[in-house]
C-alpha positions as CSV (number, residue, x, y, z in Angstrom):
1,X,0.0,0.0,0.0
2,X,1.0,3.6,-0.7
3,X,1.5,5.5,2.6
4,X,-0.2,8.8,2.2
5,X,1.9,11.0,4.5
6,X,5.2,9.7,5.9
7,X,5.9,13.0,7.5
8,X,2.7,12.9,9.6
9,X,3.4,9.2,10.5
10,X,7.0,10.0,11.6
11,X,5.9,12.8,13.8
12,X,3.3,10.6,15.5
13,X,5.9,8.0,16.2
14,X,8.3,10.6,17.7
15,X,5.6,11.9,20.0
16,X,4.8,8.4,21.2
17,X,8.3,7.1,21.8
18,X,10.1,10.4,22.5
19,X,12.8,9.6,20.0
20,X,13.9,10.9,16.6
21,X,12.4,8.9,13.8
22,X,15.0,6.9,11.9
23,X,16.2,9.0,8.9
24,X,14.8,12.3,10.2
25,X,18.2,14.0,9.9
26,X,18.2,13.7,6.1
27,X,14.7,12.5,5.3
28,X,11.6,14.2,3.9
29,X,8.1,13.1,2.9
30,X,8.1,11.5,-0.5
31,X,4.8,13.1,-1.6
32,X,4.1,9.9,-3.5
33,X,0.5,10.7,-4.0
34,X,1.2,14.3,-5.3
35,X,4.0,13.2,-7.6
36,X,2.6,9.9,-8.8
37,X,4.1,8.9,-12.1
38,X,2.8,6.5,-14.7
39,X,4.4,3.1,-14.5
40,X,5.2,1.0,-17.6
41,X,4.3,-2.7,-17.7
42,X,7.0,-5.2,-16.6
43,X,9.4,-6.5,-19.2
44,X,12.7,-8.2,-18.9
45,X,15.6,-6.2,-17.6
46,X,17.8,-7.3,-20.5
47,X,15.4,-5.7,-23.0
48,X,16.7,-2.2,-22.2
49,X,20.1,-3.1,-23.7
50,X,20.4,-3.5,-27.5
51,X,24.2,-4.0,-27.8
52,X,25.1,-6.7,-30.3
53,X,28.7,-7.1,-29.0
54,X,31.0,-5.8,-26.4
55,X,32.2,-6.5,-22.9
56,X,30.1,-5.9,-19.8
57,X,30.3,-6.3,-16.0
58,X,27.4,-6.9,-13.6
59,X,27.9,-5.8,-10.0
60,X,26.2,-7.7,-7.2
61,X,24.4,-10.2,-9.5
62,X,24.5,-12.9,-6.8
63,X,23.0,-16.1,-8.4
64,X,20.6,-14.1,-10.6
65,X,22.5,-12.3,-13.3
66,X,20.7,-10.4,-16.1
67,X,21.1,-12.5,-19.3
68,X,22.8,-10.5,-22.1
69,X,23.0,-12.8,-25.0
70,X,25.6,-11.0,-27.1
71,X,27.9,-9.6,-24.5
72,X,31.0,-11.1,-22.8
73,X,30.2,-10.6,-19.1
74,X,32.3,-10.4,-15.9
75,X,30.6,-10.6,-12.5
76,X,31.8,-8.6,-9.5
77,X,30.9,-9.1,-5.8
78,X,32.3,-8.7,-2.3
79,X,33.4,-12.3,-2.0
80,X,33.5,-15.7,-3.8
81,X,33.2,-17.8,-0.7
82,X,31.1,-16.0,1.9
83,X,27.3,-16.2,1.8
84,X,26.3,-12.8,0.5
85,X,22.6,-12.4,1.5
86,X,21.1,-13.3,-1.9
87,X,18.2,-15.5,-0.9
88,X,20.7,-17.7,0.9
89,X,22.7,-18.6,-2.2
90,X,26.4,-18.2,-2.9
91,X,27.5,-16.4,-6.1
92,X,29.2,-19.0,-8.2
93,X,29.7,-16.6,-11.1
94,X,32.1,-14.1,-9.4
95,X,35.1,-13.3,-11.6
96,X,36.1,-10.2,-9.8
97,X,36.2,-9.5,-6.0
98,X,36.0,-5.8,-5.2
99,X,34.0,-3.1,-3.5
100,X,31.0,-1.9,-5.6
101,X,31.5,1.7,-4.4
102,X,35.1,2.1,-5.6
103,X,35.9,-0.7,-8.1
104,X,39.5,0.0,-7.2
105,X,41.0,-3.0,-9.0
106,X,39.3,-2.1,-12.4
107,X,41.0,0.4,-14.7
108,X,39.0,3.3,-16.0
109,X,37.0,2.9,-19.3
110,X,37.2,-0.9,-19.2
111,X,33.7,-2.0,-20.1
112,X,31.1,-1.2,-22.7
113,X,28.3,-1.8,-20.2
114,X,28.2,-1.6,-16.4
115,X,25.1,-3.1,-14.8
116,X,23.9,-3.1,-11.2
117,X,20.4,-4.2,-10.2
118,X,19.3,-3.4,-6.7
119,X,22.8,-2.5,-5.5
120,X,22.8,1.3,-5.2
121,X,20.3,1.4,-2.3
122,X,22.8,-0.8,-0.3
123,X,25.8,1.6,-0.7
124,X,26.7,4.1,2.0
125,X,28.2,6.6,-0.4
126,X,25.9,6.8,-3.4
127,X,27.7,9.5,-5.3
128,X,31.1,7.8,-5.0
129,X,29.4,4.6,-6.2
130,X,27.8,6.2,-9.3
131,X,31.1,7.9,-10.2
132,X,33.0,4.6,-9.9
133,X,30.5,3.0,-12.2
134,X,30.8,5.8,-14.7
135,X,34.6,5.7,-14.4
136,X,35.0,2.0,-15.4
137,X,32.4,2.3,-18.2
138,X,33.3,3.5,-21.7
139,X,29.7,3.6,-22.9
140,X,26.6,2.6,-20.8
141,X,25.7,2.4,-17.2
142,X,22.4,0.6,-16.4
143,X,21.2,0.4,-12.8
144,X,18.0,-0.4,-11.0
145,X,16.7,0.6,-7.5
146,X,13.4,-0.1,-5.7
147,X,10.6,2.5,-5.9
148,X,9.8,3.5,-2.3
149,X,6.3,4.8,-3.4
150,X,5.1,1.2,-4.2
151,X,7.2,-1.0,-2.0
152,X,5.8,-4.3,-0.8
153,X,8.1,-4.3,2.2
154,X,8.7,-2.1,5.3
155,X,10.5,0.6,3.3
156,X,7.1,2.2,2.6
157,X,7.2,3.4,6.2
158,X,10.5,5.3,5.7
159,X,11.2,8.9,4.8
160,X,12.8,9.6,1.4
161,X,16.5,10.4,1.4
162,X,16.9,14.1,0.3
163,X,19.0,14.3,-2.9
164,X,21.3,16.9,-1.2
165,X,22.2,14.3,1.4
166,X,24.0,12.2,-1.1
167,X,26.3,15.1,-2.0
168,X,26.9,16.0,1.6
169,X,28.1,12.5,2.3
170,X,30.3,12.5,-0.8
171,X,31.9,15.9,-0.3
172,X,32.2,15.7,3.5
173,X,33.3,12.1,3.3
174,X,31.1,11.2,6.3
175,X,29.1,8.3,5.1
176,X,30.8,6.0,7.5
177,X,29.8,8.3,10.4
178,X,26.2,8.1,9.3
179,X,26.2,4.4,8.8
180,X,24.6,3.4,12.2
181,X,21.8,5.9,11.6
182,X,21.2,4.4,8.2
183,X,21.1,1.0,9.7
184,X,18.3,2.3,12.0
185,X,16.4,3.3,8.9
186,X,17.0,-0.1,7.3
187,X,15.7,-1.8,10.4
188,X,12.2,-0.5,9.6
189,X,12.1,-2.5,6.4
190,X,13.8,-5.5,8.0
191,X,11.3,-5.5,10.9
192,X,8.4,-5.7,8.5
193,X,9.6,-9.1,7.3
194,X,11.4,-10.1,10.5
195,X,14.1,-11.8,8.4
196,X,11.6,-14.7,7.9
197,X,9.5,-13.5,5.0
198,X,6.5,-13.0,7.3
199,X,5.1,-9.5,7.7
200,X,4.7,-8.3,11.3
201,X,1.6,-6.5,12.4
202,X,3.2,-3.3,13.6
203,X,1.4,-0.7,11.4
204,X,-1.5,1.3,12.8
205,X,-3.6,3.4,10.5
206,X,-1.0,3.0,7.9
207,X,1.8,4.3,10.1
208,X,4.8,2.6,11.7
209,X,4.2,1.6,15.3
210,X,7.3,-0.6,16.0
211,X,8.9,-0.1,19.4
212,X,12.4,1.5,19.2
213,X,13.7,-1.5,21.1
214,X,12.6,-3.8,18.2
215,X,14.5,-1.7,15.7
216,X,17.6,-1.6,17.9
217,X,17.5,-5.4,18.2
218,X,17.3,-5.9,14.5
219,X,20.3,-3.6,13.9
220,X,22.4,-5.5,16.5
221,X,21.2,-9.1,15.8
222,X,20.5,-9.1,12.1
223,X,21.9,-6.2,10.1
224,X,25.2,-6.2,11.9
225,X,25.6,-9.8,10.8
226,X,24.2,-9.3,7.3
227,X,25.1,-5.7,6.5
228,X,24.6,-6.2,2.7
229,X,20.9,-6.8,3.4
230,X,20.4,-3.2,4.5
231,X,18.7,-0.6,2.3
232,X,20.7,2.3,3.5
233,X,19.0,4.8,1.2
234,X,15.6,5.3,-0.4
235,X,14.5,6.6,-3.8
236,X,11.5,7.8,-5.7
237,X,11.5,8.5,-9.4
238,X,11.6,12.3,-8.8
239,X,14.3,12.2,-6.1
240,X,16.5,10.0,-8.3
241,X,15.9,12.3,-11.2
242,X,17.0,15.3,-9.1
243,X,20.1,13.5,-7.9
244,X,21.2,12.7,-11.4
245,X,20.6,16.2,-12.8
246,X,22.6,17.6,-9.9
247,X,25.3,15.2,-10.5
248,X,25.5,16.3,-14.1
249,X,26.3,19.8,-12.9
250,X,29.3,18.5,-11.1
251,X,30.2,15.8,-13.6
252,X,28.9,16.6,-17.2
253,X,30.3,13.2,-18.3
254,X,27.0,11.5,-19.0
255,X,23.6,11.8,-20.5
256,X,20.4,10.3,-19.1
257,X,19.1,8.1,-21.9
258,X,16.1,6.7,-20.0
259,X,14.6,6.6,-16.6
260,X,11.2,4.8,-15.9
261,X,9.2,3.1,-13.2
262,X,8.6,-0.5,-14.1
263,X,5.8,-2.4,-12.5
264,X,6.7,-5.6,-10.6
265,X,5.8,-8.8,-12.4
266,X,4.3,-10.6,-9.3
267,X,3.2,-9.9,-5.8
268,X,6.8,-10.4,-4.4
269,X,8.7,-8.3,-6.9
270,X,8.1,-4.6,-6.1
271,X,8.1,-1.8,-8.6
272,X,11.5,-0.7,-9.6
273,X,13.1,2.4,-11.1
274,X,15.4,1.6,-14.1
275,X,18.0,4.1,-15.2
276,X,20.2,4.1,-18.4
277,X,23.1,6.5,-18.6
278,X,25.4,7.1,-21.6
279,X,29.0,8.2,-20.9
280,X,30.0,11.2,-23.0
281,X,33.8,11.2,-22.6
282,X,36.4,9.2,-20.7
283,X,37.5,9.6,-17.1
284,X,41.2,9.9,-16.2
285,X,40.8,10.0,-12.4
286,X,41.2,6.5,-11.0
287,X,40.6,6.7,-7.2
288,X,37.4,7.9,-5.5
289,X,39.5,10.3,-3.4
290,X,40.9,12.0,-6.5
291,X,37.4,12.2,-8.0
292,X,36.1,13.8,-4.8
293,X,38.9,16.4,-4.7
294,X,38.3,17.2,-8.3
295,X,34.6,17.8,-7.9
296,X,35.0,19.6,-4.6
297,X,37.3,22.1,-6.4
298,X,34.7,22.4,-9.1
299,X,31.9,23.0,-6.6
300,X,33.9,25.7,-4.9
301,X,34.5,27.4,-8.2
302,X,30.8,27.3,-9.1
303,X,29.9,28.8,-5.7
304,X,32.5,31.6,-6.3
305,X,31.0,32.3,-9.7
306,X,27.4,32.4,-8.3
307,X,28.5,34.9,-5.6
308,X,30.2,37.2,-8.1
309,X,27.3,37.1,-10.6
310,X,25.0,40.2,-10.1
311,X,21.4,39.5,-9.7
312,X,18.9,41.3,-11.9
């Protein structure tokens, strides 16, 4: 169900439990009903890519990679041996072990296609991650995230992450300091299914009514053990669109070819936002630290220009 007003629900929870609602520091109401956008019918994820040849890499595919018939694919994940929470399965296809947010072992401009389905919401530093994906691509970046407006999990009780928050974490390099607060947010979604697939009856009048102690226990006992299960950030079509347009101001290295909400194909698969980016020219900065310094200098220059520009 679509929650009509997360802001009202979060304030009600704060009044009841005398505690800041998880995500309050950088969250806002998603206004899903006011900004409702038409969804397109479900079709295979591979159908967005029409390349007839080339080399690609899929990040975090687990045991369910997208099938690209004409491409030579590599598969990247955190580990080959450990159980990465992918419906309890091990990833037997891993050819590269690396961090999805940096891709430090991969040279710039290495792949014609970079793919990541339901990976970005698990990353603590979203801008760093997107820049890493753009860096290693020489043509297309294709990624997918859940649509919080039509979630069939506890994420529908969460506030939406403000687009400005992603840039604050990137430029201030403080995503690690925010990590525990993000886990508190993720606990809302985890509590809904109680890590067993069974929804818990903790919503009253469409609002979250879970005790803070329950959320604390989930962070300590579940998410601390399976951190890759945590949805650290949330997105709507419009918040993601704003994020990408703002990123283009800092990094005019890509075009947005397509962004759409795609309807889930069954009761268990929630609606998703699919994004296809095309890289315009090649990166020469390899490390995320160098990229951050480069864009920080550019941001300071933009602010200086804005201050000097007379207003009419």
